[in-house]
N, CA, C and O of each residue as an XYZ file, in Angstrom:
620
protein
N      98.342    -50.786    -91.607
C      97.267    -51.697    -90.696
C      95.943    -51.425    -91.500
O      95.175    -52.370    -91.684
N      95.596    -49.984    -92.060
C      94.252    -50.422    -92.788
C      93.991    -50.748    -93.830
O      92.838    -50.877    -94.242
N      95.222    -50.990    -94.608
C      95.078    -52.074    -95.823
C      94.909    -53.237    -95.307
O      93.870    -53.825    -95.606
N      95.587    -53.699    -94.664
C      94.996    -55.215    -93.849
C      93.849    -55.712    -93.612
O      93.523    -56.888    -93.768
N      92.983    -54.551    -93.100
C      91.762    -54.689    -92.645
C      91.019    -54.346    -93.714
O      89.816    -54.566    -93.575
N      91.344    -53.896    -94.691
C      90.230    -53.497    -95.581
C      90.452    -55.022    -96.735
O      89.492    -55.408    -97.401
N      91.425    -55.528    -96.788
C      91.846    -57.262    -97.547
C      91.110    -57.943    -96.988
O      90.258    -58.561    -97.626
N      91.208    -58.050    -95.577
C      90.196    -58.852    -94.675
C      88.836    -58.702    -95.014
O      88.043    -59.632    -95.160
N      88.615    -57.614    -95.122
C      87.017    -57.467    -95.256
C      86.866    -57.813    -96.340
O      85.888    -58.515    -96.596
N      87.854    -57.411    -97.439
C      87.268    -57.558    -99.204
C      87.644    -59.348    -99.302
O      87.073    -60.129   -100.062
N      88.403    -59.593    -98.626
C      88.583    -61.583    -98.662
C      87.087    -62.108    -98.352
O      86.383    -62.846    -99.041
N      86.799    -61.466    -97.032
C      85.455    -62.515    -96.535
C      83.975    -62.021    -97.637
O      82.920    -62.628    -97.818
N      84.386    -60.890    -98.130
C      83.194    -60.608    -99.049
C      83.271    -61.101   -100.159
O      82.242    -61.265   -100.814
N      84.382    -61.427   -100.605
C      84.697    -62.422   -102.119
C      84.476    -63.731   -101.796
O      83.833    -64.309   -102.671
N      84.917    -64.737   -100.407
C      84.171    -65.344   -100.412
C      82.766    -65.779   -100.418
O      82.308    -66.773   -100.981
N      82.039    -64.748    -99.594
C      80.639    -65.130    -99.545
C      80.160    -64.665   -100.741
O      79.199    -65.386   -101.009
N      80.355    -63.622   -101.846
C      79.776    -64.117   -103.065
C      79.962    -64.695   -103.759
O      78.959    -65.066   -104.370
N      81.325    -65.253   -104.255
C      81.712    -66.246   -104.610
C      81.289    -67.627   -104.482
O      81.370    -68.514   -105.331
N      80.704    -67.703   -102.992
C      80.124    -69.355   -103.051
C      78.848    -69.326   -102.894
O      78.184    -70.353   -103.033
N      78.267    -68.088   -102.565
C      76.755    -67.852   -102.648
C      76.111    -67.704   -104.200
O      74.955    -67.903   -104.572
N      77.275    -67.286   -104.951
C      76.916    -67.352   -106.836
C      76.624    -68.567   -106.929
O      75.542    -69.145   -107.036
N      77.825    -68.970   -106.875
C      78.262    -70.877   -107.135
C      77.441    -71.626   -106.577
O      77.270    -72.744   -107.063
N      76.625    -71.182   -105.277
C      75.568    -72.350   -105.244
C      74.648    -72.075   -105.745
O      73.896    -72.942   -106.191
N      74.310    -70.391   -105.875
C      72.469    -70.282   -106.914
C      72.990    -70.688   -108.363
O      72.111    -70.472   -109.198
N      74.255    -71.256   -108.954
C      74.181    -71.392   -109.807
C      74.382    -72.987   -109.984
O      74.137    -73.605   -111.021
N      74.811    -73.468   -108.930
C      74.425    -75.232   -109.076
C      73.002    -75.177   -108.824
O      72.380    -75.519   -109.830
N      72.334    -74.900   -107.943
C      70.693    -74.748   -107.525
C      70.385    -74.925   -109.332
O      70.136    -75.989   -109.900
N      70.494    -73.532   -109.989
C      69.812    -73.317   -111.346
C      70.465    -74.393   -112.038
O      69.973    -74.559   -113.154
N      70.947    -74.797   -111.896
C      71.953    -76.247   -113.137
C      70.705    -77.457   -112.951
O      69.899    -78.045   -113.672
N      71.109    -77.417   -111.481
C      70.007    -78.942   -111.136
C      68.191    -78.697   -111.415
O      67.429    -79.544   -111.879
N      67.903    -77.564   -111.061
C      66.636    -77.554   -111.141
C      66.564    -77.634   -112.899
O      65.762    -78.550   -113.082
N      66.842    -77.315   -113.764
C      66.829    -77.068   -114.960
C      67.329    -78.517   -115.873
O      66.880    -78.827   -116.977
N      68.332    -79.253   -115.116
C      68.473    -80.636   -115.307
C      67.627    -81.575   -115.176
O      67.388    -82.419   -116.039
N      67.080    -81.495   -114.020
C      66.243    -82.341   -113.570
C      64.940    -82.342   -114.239
O      64.212    -83.326   -114.110
N      64.568    -81.320   -114.953
C      63.255    -81.110   -115.478
C      63.280    -81.705   -116.785
O      62.271    -82.104   -117.366
N      64.772    -81.772   -117.360
C      65.061    -82.390   -119.121
C      64.582    -83.447   -118.900
O      64.479    -83.956   -117.784
N      64.148    -84.016   -120.169
C      63.711    -85.471   -120.626
C      64.270    -86.058   -121.578
O      63.916    -87.130   -122.070
N      65.545    -85.119   -122.024
C      66.278    -85.796   -123.490
C      67.272    -86.864   -122.556
O      67.397    -86.949   -121.334
N      67.919    -87.635   -123.673
C      69.105    -88.281   -123.619
C      70.188    -87.740   -122.574
O      70.467    -86.556   -122.386
N      70.734    -88.839   -121.941
C      71.683    -88.416   -120.988
C      73.093    -87.502   -121.436
O      73.786    -86.939   -120.589
N      73.307    -87.472   -122.517
C      74.862    -87.141   -123.129
C      74.434    -85.601   -123.024
O      75.080    -84.860   -122.282
N      73.165    -85.033   -123.888
C      73.152    -83.578   -123.843
C      72.999    -82.900   -122.385
O      73.377    -81.748   -122.170
N      72.226    -83.980   -121.104
C      72.092    -83.108   -120.090
C      73.450    -82.965   -119.664
O      73.720    -81.820   -119.301
N      74.252    -83.677   -119.610
C      75.921    -84.034   -118.900
C      76.589    -82.909   -119.290
O      77.046    -82.096   -118.487
N      76.686    -82.802   -120.644
C      77.195    -81.185   -121.428
C      76.808    -80.039   -121.036
O      77.506    -79.066   -120.751
N      75.457    -80.168   -121.016
C      74.763    -78.838   -120.431
C      74.992    -78.389   -119.227
O      75.082    -77.169   -119.087
N      75.163    -79.392   -117.905
C      75.216    -79.655   -116.638
C      76.977    -78.897   -116.364
O      77.263    -77.918   -115.674
N      78.034    -79.917   -117.310
C      79.192    -79.159   -117.420
C      79.268    -77.682   -117.753
O      79.641    -76.939   -116.846
N      79.011    -77.234   -118.755
C      78.608    -76.469   -119.101
C      78.268    -75.269   -118.075
O      78.816    -74.169   -118.010
N      77.422    -75.681   -117.447
C      77.046    -74.676   -116.176
C      77.860    -74.432   -115.408
O      78.388    -73.333   -115.241
N      78.146    -75.749   -114.642
C      79.638    -75.405   -113.704
C      80.560    -74.677   -114.353
O      81.146    -73.910   -113.589
N      80.957    -74.616   -115.606
C      81.759    -74.126   -116.245
C      81.573    -72.320   -116.038
O      82.393    -71.567   -115.513
N      80.329    -71.985   -116.591
C      80.068    -70.497   -116.306
C      80.395    -70.528   -114.800
O      81.470    -69.996   -114.521
N      79.675    -71.051   -113.744
C      79.668    -70.634   -112.359
C      80.996    -70.279   -111.953
O      81.255    -69.176   -111.474
N      81.978    -71.326   -112.159
C      83.380    -70.947   -112.095
C      83.980    -69.744   -112.709
O      84.693    -68.911   -112.148
N      83.719    -69.761   -113.531
C      83.417    -67.981   -114.618
C      83.248    -66.723   -113.706
O      83.876    -65.696   -113.446
N      82.203    -67.265   -113.392
C      81.570    -66.109   -112.075
C      82.654    -65.615   -111.126
O      83.316    -64.579   -111.068
N      82.595    -66.782   -110.369
C      83.639    -66.870   -109.447
C      85.041    -66.516   -109.679
O      85.668    -65.988   -108.761
N      85.405    -66.668   -110.412
C      86.810    -66.074   -111.058
C      86.625    -64.842   -111.408
O      87.674    -64.198   -111.396
N      85.568    -64.174   -111.761
C      85.188    -62.413   -112.333
C      84.846    -61.367   -111.198
O      84.849    -60.137   -111.260
N      84.430    -62.552   -109.715
C      84.325    -61.821   -108.871
C      85.710    -61.395   -107.947
O      85.825    -60.397   -107.236
N      86.533    -62.272   -108.141
C      87.957    -61.755   -107.546
C      88.393    -60.751   -108.336
O      88.725    -59.594   -108.077
N      88.320    -61.609   -109.723
C      89.087    -60.478   -110.711
C      88.394    -58.941   -110.710
O      89.074    -57.952   -110.981
N      87.386    -58.881   -110.475
C      86.624    -57.296   -110.330
C      87.559    -57.080   -108.861
O      88.641    -56.498   -108.935
N      87.185    -57.456   -107.904
C      87.600    -57.201   -106.466
C      89.498    -56.770   -106.595
O      89.854    -55.670   -106.174
N      90.413    -57.617   -107.118
C      92.008    -57.095   -107.655
C      91.666    -55.882   -108.334
O      92.167    -55.034   -107.596
N      91.232    -55.395   -109.092
C      91.185    -54.540   -110.107
C      90.709    -53.446   -109.046
O      91.680    -52.799   -108.653
N      89.662    -53.098   -108.540
C      88.969    -52.500   -107.467
C      90.105    -52.237   -106.588
O      90.734    -51.184   -106.490
N      90.247    -53.104   -106.093
C      91.604    -52.817   -104.583
C      92.547    -52.132   -105.270
O      92.783    -50.995   -104.862
N      93.250    -52.600   -106.369
C      94.314    -51.616   -107.057
C      94.242    -50.153   -107.902
O      95.121    -49.316   -108.102
N      92.916    -50.196   -108.286
C      92.938    -48.790   -108.931
C      91.973    -47.495   -108.107
O      92.084    -46.287   -108.318
N      90.912    -48.251   -107.011
C      90.499    -47.512   -106.609
C      90.606    -47.144   -104.394
O      90.135    -46.359   -103.572
N      91.606    -48.425   -104.445
C      91.842    -48.672   -102.776
C      93.022    -48.044   -102.680
O      93.132    -47.477   -101.593
N      94.202    -47.885   -103.581
C      95.294    -47.486   -103.083
C      96.216    -48.664   -103.065
O      97.395    -48.364   -102.875
N      95.900    -50.177   -103.247
C      96.910    -51.655   -103.392
C      97.893    -51.461   -104.480
O      97.731    -50.875   -105.551
N      98.811    -51.985   -104.074
C     100.350    -51.779   -105.159
C      99.665    -52.859   -106.484
O      99.186    -53.983   -106.332
N      99.805    -52.145   -107.653
C      99.639    -53.042   -108.356
C     100.018    -54.632   -108.772
O     100.735    -55.364   -108.090
N      99.451    -54.954   -109.892
C     100.538    -56.585   -109.721
C     101.222    -56.619   -110.581
O     101.284    -55.894   -111.574
N     101.910    -57.627   -110.224
C     104.042    -57.240   -110.611
C     103.974    -58.125   -111.707
O     102.935    -58.767   -111.861
N     105.117    -58.292   -112.665
C     105.365    -59.106   -113.781
C     105.282    -58.590   -114.749
O     105.508    -57.381   -114.688
N     104.916    -59.187   -116.197
C     104.402    -58.994   -117.140
C     103.072    -58.514   -116.859
O     102.301    -59.427   -116.565
N     102.615    -57.462   -116.858
C     101.421    -56.791   -116.672
C     101.077    -55.537   -117.193
O     101.267    -54.413   -116.729
N     100.250    -56.105   -118.799
C      99.655    -54.665   -119.202
C      98.185    -54.582   -118.598
O      97.237    -55.362   -118.693
N      98.371    -53.014   -117.754
C      97.343    -52.905   -116.799
C      95.622    -52.415   -117.756
O      95.234    -51.306   -118.125
N      95.051    -53.613   -117.866
C      93.961    -53.654   -118.453
C      93.385    -55.139   -117.969
O      94.014    -56.197   -117.982
N      92.034    -54.925   -117.545
C      90.984    -55.996   -117.240
C      91.285    -57.493   -117.481
O      91.405    -58.292   -116.552
N      91.382    -57.774   -118.592
C      91.893    -59.418   -118.819
C      92.911    -59.427   -118.102
O      92.503    -60.184   -117.221
N      94.522    -59.009   -117.634
C      95.243    -59.341   -116.857
C      94.900    -59.938   -115.224
O      95.383    -60.774   -114.459
N      93.871    -59.049   -115.226
C      93.085    -59.454   -113.827
C      92.285    -60.210   -113.879
O      91.906    -60.610   -112.779
N      91.684    -60.741   -114.961
C      90.550    -62.315   -115.203
C      92.005    -63.173   -115.222
O      92.128    -63.984   -114.304
N      93.081    -63.070   -116.153
C      93.951    -63.858   -115.919
C      94.922    -64.399   -114.656
O      95.318    -65.530   -114.372
N      95.090    -63.340   -114.147
C      95.364    -63.823   -112.816
C      94.650    -64.464   -111.532
O      95.003    -65.232   -110.638
N      93.518    -63.802   -111.859
C      92.265    -64.664   -110.875
C      92.032    -65.927   -111.372
O      91.634    -66.733   -110.530
N      92.167    -66.336   -112.511
C      92.120    -67.428   -113.096
C      93.409    -68.493   -112.788
O      93.462    -69.710   -112.612
N      93.794    -68.079   -112.799
C      95.320    -69.034   -112.112
C      95.453    -68.881   -111.051
O      96.111    -69.736   -110.458
N      95.004    -67.933   -110.417
C      95.133    -67.797   -108.725
C      93.871    -69.067   -107.922
O      94.109    -69.933   -107.080
N      92.487    -68.691   -108.632
C      91.726    -69.770   -108.005
C      91.730    -70.829   -108.688
O      90.967    -71.625   -108.142
N      92.391    -71.455   -110.001
C      92.508    -72.779   -109.902
C      93.860    -73.542   -109.342
O      94.204    -74.677   -109.670
N      94.724    -72.451   -108.194
C      95.900    -73.027   -107.512
C      97.044    -73.158   -108.975
O      98.058    -73.828   -108.780
N      96.927    -72.764   -109.847
C      97.502    -72.996   -111.344
C      98.783    -72.167   -110.862
O      99.668    -73.009   -110.710
N      99.354    -70.717   -110.507
C      99.881    -69.899   -109.867
C     101.199    -70.124   -110.724
O     102.207    -70.569   -110.176
N     101.175    -69.748   -112.347
C     101.905    -69.892   -113.422
C     102.761    -69.051   -112.888
O     103.759    -69.718   -112.615
N     103.023    -67.270   -112.401
C     103.823    -66.774   -112.032
C     104.628    -65.773   -113.058
O     105.693    -65.160   -112.982
N     103.778    -65.882   -113.884
C     104.301    -64.437   -114.508
C     103.782    -63.170   -114.448
O     104.362    -62.199   -114.935
N     102.360    -63.097   -113.687
C     101.910    -61.940   -112.813
C     101.618    -62.712   -111.560
O     101.212    -63.865   -111.418
N     101.998    -61.570   -110.489
C     102.100    -61.766   -108.996
C     101.696    -61.122   -108.146
O     102.119    -59.974   -108.285
N     100.873    -61.261   -107.012
C     100.610    -60.047   -106.274
C     101.780    -59.809   -105.511
O     102.675    -60.619   -105.268
N     101.668    -58.263   -105.045
C     102.573    -57.624   -104.129
C     101.935    -56.979   -102.921
O     100.907    -56.330   -103.112
N     102.519    -57.102   -101.470
C     101.586    -56.793   -100.422
C     100.642    -56.779   -100.178
O     100.505    -57.951   -100.528
N      99.570    -56.488    -99.810
C      98.404    -56.681    -98.877
C      97.485    -57.643   -100.015
O      96.533    -58.281    -99.565
N      97.851    -57.732   -101.718
C      97.238    -58.565   -102.242
C      97.551    -59.684   -101.986
O      96.492    -60.310   -101.932
N      98.201    -60.207   -101.829
C      98.841    -61.615   -101.307
C      97.751    -62.197   -100.501
O      97.269    -63.272   -100.857
N      97.329    -61.609    -99.482
C      96.474    -62.200    -98.637
C      95.150    -62.286    -99.610
O      94.779    -63.447    -99.780
N      94.585    -61.565   -100.095
C      93.476    -61.711   -100.773
C      93.423    -63.274   -101.866
O      92.522    -64.110   -101.793
N      94.539    -63.347   -102.761
C      95.353    -63.895   -103.038
C      95.215    -65.674   -102.862
O      94.769    -66.519   -103.637
N      95.797    -65.782   -101.522
C      95.805    -67.028   -101.031
C      94.413    -67.174   -100.155
O      94.336    -68.076    -99.321
N      93.391    -66.324   -100.353
C      91.938    -66.570    -99.859
C      91.379    -67.366   -101.330
O      91.007    -68.536   -101.418
N      91.452    -66.310   -102.459
C      90.961    -66.835   -103.571
C      91.068    -68.583   -104.461
O      90.305    -69.283   -105.128
N      92.604    -68.672   -103.918
C      92.834    -69.884   -104.287
C      92.483    -71.566   -103.462
O      92.474    -72.681   -103.983
N      92.212    -71.139   -101.950
C      91.461    -71.910   -100.884
C      90.084    -71.828   -101.419
O      89.582    -72.843   -101.902
N      89.432    -70.726   -101.380
C      88.230    -70.834   -101.819
C      87.910    -71.164   -103.484
O      86.767    -71.456   -103.837
N      89.151    -71.075   -104.545
C      88.347    -72.058   -105.885
C      88.714    -73.451   -105.760
O      88.300    -74.317   -106.531
N      89.773    -73.742   -104.436
C      89.797    -75.292   -103.806
C      88.820    -75.808   -104.096
O      88.508    -76.559   -105.020
N      88.007    -75.151   -102.797
C      86.912    -75.778   -102.267
C      85.096    -76.087   -103.294
O      84.229    -76.920   -103.030
N      85.121    -74.957   -104.517
C      84.546    -74.795   -105.102
C      84.874    -75.791   -106.331
O      83.925    -76.119   -107.043
N      85.809    -76.154   -106.542
C      86.148    -76.940   -107.759
C      86.200    -78.120   -107.267
O      86.375    -79.030   -108.077
N      86.061    -78.487   -105.741
C      85.895    -80.172   -105.313
C      84.565    -80.132   -104.992
O      83.973    -81.193   -104.799
N      84.060    -79.195   -104.914
C      82.123    -79.158   -104.796
C      81.641    -79.505   -106.300
O      80.803    -80.375   -106.534
N      82.075    -78.966   -106.981
C      81.550    -78.901   -108.573
C      81.726    -80.312   -108.503
O      80.737    -81.032   -108.361
N      83.078    -80.876   -108.601
C      83.212    -82.429   -108.756
C      82.455    -83.578   -107.822
O      82.224    -84.731   -108.187
N      82.119    -82.993   -106.522
C      81.136    -83.667   -105.953
C      79.690    -83.560   -106.556
O      78.900    -84.498   -106.662
N      79.486    -82.299   -106.920
C      78.230    -82.445   -107.405
C      77.714    -83.301   -109.020
O      76.634    -83.701   -109.456
N      78.968    -83.291   -109.479
C      78.863    -83.765   -111.189
C      78.826    -85.110   -110.545
O      77.834    -85.767   -110.859
N      79.612    -85.651   -109.770
C      79.863    -87.004   -109.526
C      78.493    -87.783   -108.871
O      78.212    -88.913   -109.269
N      77.878    -87.277   -108.106
C      76.436    -87.584   -108.017
C      75.173    -87.159   -108.722
O      74.067    -87.678   -108.573
N      75.496    -86.086   -109.558
C      74.330    -85.733   -110.620
C      74.764    -86.656   -111.547
O      73.901    -86.694   -112.424
N      75.806    -87.545   -111.844
C      75.795    -88.288   -112.786
C      75.676    -89.548   -112.711
O      75.659    -90.335   -113.657
N      75.582    -89.803   -111.493
C      75.088    -91.451   -110.406
C      73.746    -91.298   -110.817
O      73.146    -91.893   -111.712
N      73.354    -90.417   -110.041
C      71.495    -90.433   -110.748
C      70.909    -90.415   -111.768
O      69.956    -91.147   -112.033
N      71.491    -89.402   -112.644
C      71.357    -89.759   -114.077
C      71.512    -91.206   -114.836
O      70.528    -91.606   -115.458
N      72.498    -91.873   -114.819
C      72.711    -93.107   -114.773
C      71.682    -94.163   -114.073
O      71.151    -95.103   -114.665
N      71.531    -93.885   -112.926
C      70.350    -94.688   -112.390
C      68.918    -94.347   -112.516
O      67.991    -94.823   -111.861
N      68.857    -93.324   -113.588
C      67.459    -92.908   -113.901
C      67.618    -93.740   -115.534
O      66.611    -93.839   -116.236
N      68.609    -94.151   -115.887
C      68.382    -94.282   -117.178
C      68.783    -95.733   -117.632
O      69.185    -96.181   -118.706
N      68.480    -96.391   -116.208
C      69.276    -97.470   -116.051
C      70.220    -98.593   -116.346
O      70.166    -99.792   -116.617
N      71.118    -97.643   -116.167
C      72.785    -97.693   -116.224
C      73.271    -98.382   -115.104
O      72.860    -97.828   -114.085
N      74.175    -99.638   -114.792
C      74.506   -100.188   -113.634
C      75.553    -99.099   -113.051
O      76.472    -98.665   -113.746
N      75.368    -98.761   -111.930
C      76.649    -97.507   -111.151
C      77.645    -98.685   -110.559
O      78.837    -98.405   -110.685
N      77.393    -99.807   -110.007
C      78.521   -100.515   -109.252
C      79.505   -100.603   -110.544
O      79.198   -100.568   -111.736
N      80.785   -100.727   -109.937
C      82.123   -101.108   -110.716
C      82.976   -102.486   -110.543
O      83.966   -102.918   -111.135
N      82.103   -103.036   -109.389
C      82.605   -104.026   -108.719
C      81.576   -105.199   -108.689
O      80.699   -105.197   -107.825
N      81.649   -106.060   -109.481
C      80.395   -107.071   -109.597
C      79.795   -107.381   -108.039
O      78.692   -107.040   -107.611
N      81.109   -108.311   -107.150
C      80.711   -108.946   -106.164
C      80.793   -107.664   -104.945
O      80.567   -107.979   -103.776
N      81.051   -106.551   -105.215
C      80.967   -105.580   -103.761
C      79.491   -105.232   -103.517
O      78.653   -105.115   -104.412
N      79.287   -105.092   -102.310
C      77.959   -104.786   -101.685
C      77.941   -103.592   -101.789
O      76.976   -102.950   -101.375
């Protein structure tokens, strides 16, 4: 029961931290890109690069949490083909965050709950970045005079 309460609190903290950092990254990207006066292709690549970094930060937050719980809170180690070093936790976090779930490394006991929470949080942040990208590119095209209607007769 003690582990469940700890993983519940850790999950809540991870969602809050990852989402807050992701939000701040999107705000920073938005401010930076909106002040640029260069052509739209470099702006797009900078924006996508920033979004990729924002996802990497969220993955890193979860990897640190998995590592802390297994090495300092008495949770069972990750199972499967698992060399016990931090890059394994980054790999596991990335596959969980993206909902890829390769299966060569997997959680046991209390870490399974955190893995599910990371997957849901990852899906939310990934779709958020897709929406952010869509609306940003649409505004960028409009600012450069590019027609954004894909249907000539549509209203």
